[in-house]
N, C-alpha and C positions, 0 to 999 in steps of 0.2 A: 328606845326601841332599836334593836340590833338587826341588821340585815345579814343573811347568810349567803355568801357568794362562793361558788365552787372554784377550785384552782383552775379547772379547764376553761371556765368562763374568762378568766384573766388571760390565759394563754391564747384563746381564740381572738380576743380583742387585740392582743399584741400582734398576732400574726396578720390580721386584717389591716392594722395600722401600718405595719412594715411593708406589706404588699402594696398598698395604695401609695404610700410615700415614695418608696423606691422606684416603682414603675413610673410615676408622674415626674419625678425629679431626674431619673436616670435615662429615660427613653429619649433618643433623638427624635423618634417619630412623634412624640408628644409636642416637641418644639416646632416642628416644621409642617405638621398636618392639622387639619381640623379633625377633632376626635368626636365620634358619636358613641355614647354609652347607653343609648336607649335599648329597648328589648326587640328592636326590629331586625329581622333576618335580611331583608332587602330594603335598600334606600333608593327611592325613585327621584331622579332629577331630569325630567324631559327638557329639551331645549329646542328652540326654533331656528330656522335658517336666518342668515344675515340679510336684512333688507338693503336695497341699493337706492341711493338718492339720485334723482335725475335733475340735472341743471339744464335749463332750456330757455330760449327766448320767450318773452311774454306771449302767452297764448291762452292761458286760462283753462287748458285741457290737460288731461292725464290719462294714463292707462293703468288700471290696478294690476299689480303683480301677484302671482301665486306665491305661496309660501308652504313650507313643510315643517312638521315637528318630528323630533327623533327621541325615542326613549333611551335614557341612559341610566343604568342601575348598578348599584354595588350590592352584590349578594355574598353574605358571609357563608363560606363553604368549608373552612378549615378550623380545626380545634388544636389547641396547644395543651399538652399534658405532661407533667413531671410528677412522678410518684416514688415514694420510698417507704420502707417499713423500719421503724425504730423499735428494737426489742427493749423490753423493760430493763434488762440487766445493762444494756448499753447506756440508757439514760441514768439509771441508779448509780452506776459505778464510775461515771465520768466526773472529772473535777470541774466541769463547766456545764452551762445550760445547753445540752445537745439539741433540744428542740429549737432554741433560738438560733443556734449555729446553722442547723439544717434549713430553717426558714430563710435565713439570709442567702444561703447557697442556692436554694430552689428559686427564690425570687430573682436572683441574678441570672439563672439559667433561662427562666421565662422571659426576662427582660431582653437578654441577648437574642433569643429566638424571635421575639416580636420585632425588634429593631431590624434584624437581618431580613425578615419576611417583608415588612412594610417598605423599607428603603429599596430593596431589590425589585419589588413589585412596581413601585413608582418609577424607578429608573427604566425598567423595561417598557412601561407604557408612555413615558415622556416622548413628545414629538419634537421638541427642540434638540438639536445635536450640535456638538462641537468637538473638534480634535485639537489637542494641545500641541504646541511646538515640541520638537524632540527634547526629551528629558522630563517632560511633564512638570509636575509641581516640585520635584526634587531639585530642579535647577532654579536658583534664586532669581536669575535674570528673566525667567519666564513669568514670574508671579504677576507683575504689573500688567504684562501683555494679556495673560490668561484672564485675570479678574476683570479688566476693562472690556475685553471681548465678550465675556459672559454677561456683564451688565448691559452691554449693547443689545443682547438677545432679547431682553425683557423691558428695555427702556421704552417709555411712551405709553405703556399699558396703564389703565386706571388702577389696577391691583398693586402697582408698585409700592403704594403707601403701606402695605402690609409688611414690608421688609423682605430682604433676600437672605438666602442661606447657601452654604456650600458644605457638602459632606465629603470628607476625605478620610484616608487611613493614616495610621501613625507614621508610616514610612514616608509620607508626604510632608511631614512637619519640618524637617531640616531646611527645605527650600523657603518655607514661610518665615522661619525664625531669622534666617540670613537676610531675607528681603525686608522684614520688619525692622531689623537692627540697622539698616543702611538707608532707609527712606524717610526723609523728614527729620526734624530735630526733636520736638517733644515726643513724637511717636516712637522714634528710634531710642530715645532715652528711656521711655517706659518699657520698651521691649528689652533693652539691655539690662534694666534693673529687675524686671519681673518675669522675663522669659516670654514664651509664646503668648501672643495676644489673640483673643478669640473673636476679633473683628478686624476686617481689613477692607478699606475703601467702602465702608458701610455695609459690608457683607458679613453676616454672622457665620463663623466657621465651627463645624462640629466634627470632632475627631473620633473615629472608631478604630478598633484594633485591626491589624492585617487579617484579611480573609473575609471582611464584611461583604464585599462585592464578589459574587461567584457566578459560575455556570452551574445551575442545579435545577432539579425538580423538587419542590417542597409542597407537600399537600397536593392541592389541585393546580398550583401555579408552576410555570416553568420560565426561567429567565437565563439570559446569556450576558452576564455583566462582569466577567473577569477582566480586569484592567480598565474598568470604568469608574466614574465618580458622578455625583449628582449635584446639580445647582438649580435654583429656582426661586420663585416667590412663595413666601410662607402662606399656609392655609388655603392653598389652591387644590391640594389633594386631600382625600379623606381616608382615615382608617377607622374602622368600626370595631368596637369591643363590647358587644351586647351585654349589659349589666356588669361590665368589668371583669377582672380576674377573680376567681373564687378558689376556695380550698375546702377540703373535707378531711376530718380526722376521725378515724373509726377503728374499733376493735375488729380483729380478724380471728375466726375460729382456728384453733390449733397453734396460735402464736401469742406470745406475751407482747405487751407494749401496744403501739398504735401504728396504723398505716396512715400516711399523710399524702394527700393528692392535691396538687395545685393545677388548675385548668382554666381555660377560657376559649372563647370563639373570636376569631380575628378575620377581618377582610380589609382590603385596601383598594382604592380606586383613584385613577386620574380622570377627572371629568373632561369629556371631549372639548367643550368650549375653553377650558383652561390648560389643555395639554401643552400648548406652545409656551406656557410660562414655566415649564419644567424642562431642564436641559440635561440630556444624557451625554456625559463627557467621556471621550475615549482618550486614554493616555497614549502618547506617541513616544 
């Protein structure tokens, strides 16, 4: 018995696979945040005030204290859309798979936009702050000082077991490479043989292209992060992508070929009780 499967079915399956794989592998946000892909527009995480323990001489009496609870919510309010129309003659007369090529390009466009949005939103909402010594990450002598100071910002918290991260731009890499090549023996040998190492002092380092940290208004969010970087404990912030990234391929009246649309709904949140575990770094 033979099954009949249309060509478009194969193409849709390919596009979905590429989108899912590239977004999950390529996104820095996937590595540093807790990700929610449910169909919820609003995530609720209320939290209570911190109780205070009283130490007193033996008396056997106590005074009950008041407490408060505060609502903390992540509301998805922004959508990401990239769309193109591929004419039939463009697909038919090219010597390569134009649909596959455009899928890769559109996926990268969505991926870069999500990363920029989520990382900038988290940096803006982080309550931890740190200003680097003059020269920032580009000065090799600063690296040990900066990383050790950043680790001290989150040391002692129970969430430290989740691991720490640092998001920098590619222009910061030279300082790290020079520091890695001159600190320790086995680590320096590995850096000299293999180049940039993506972990330093137990901190996972993620590198994005220049221009990730910006001053901008994107969708409903506004941030002022030009000249900033982000450090923190993993999985203490959340980004929501209800039902993931989707695509549609459709015919359009008056045009040959297909219109392709990739879209999704994204929100990001630093939860108030965890905000001190994320550090907004200012480069000096």
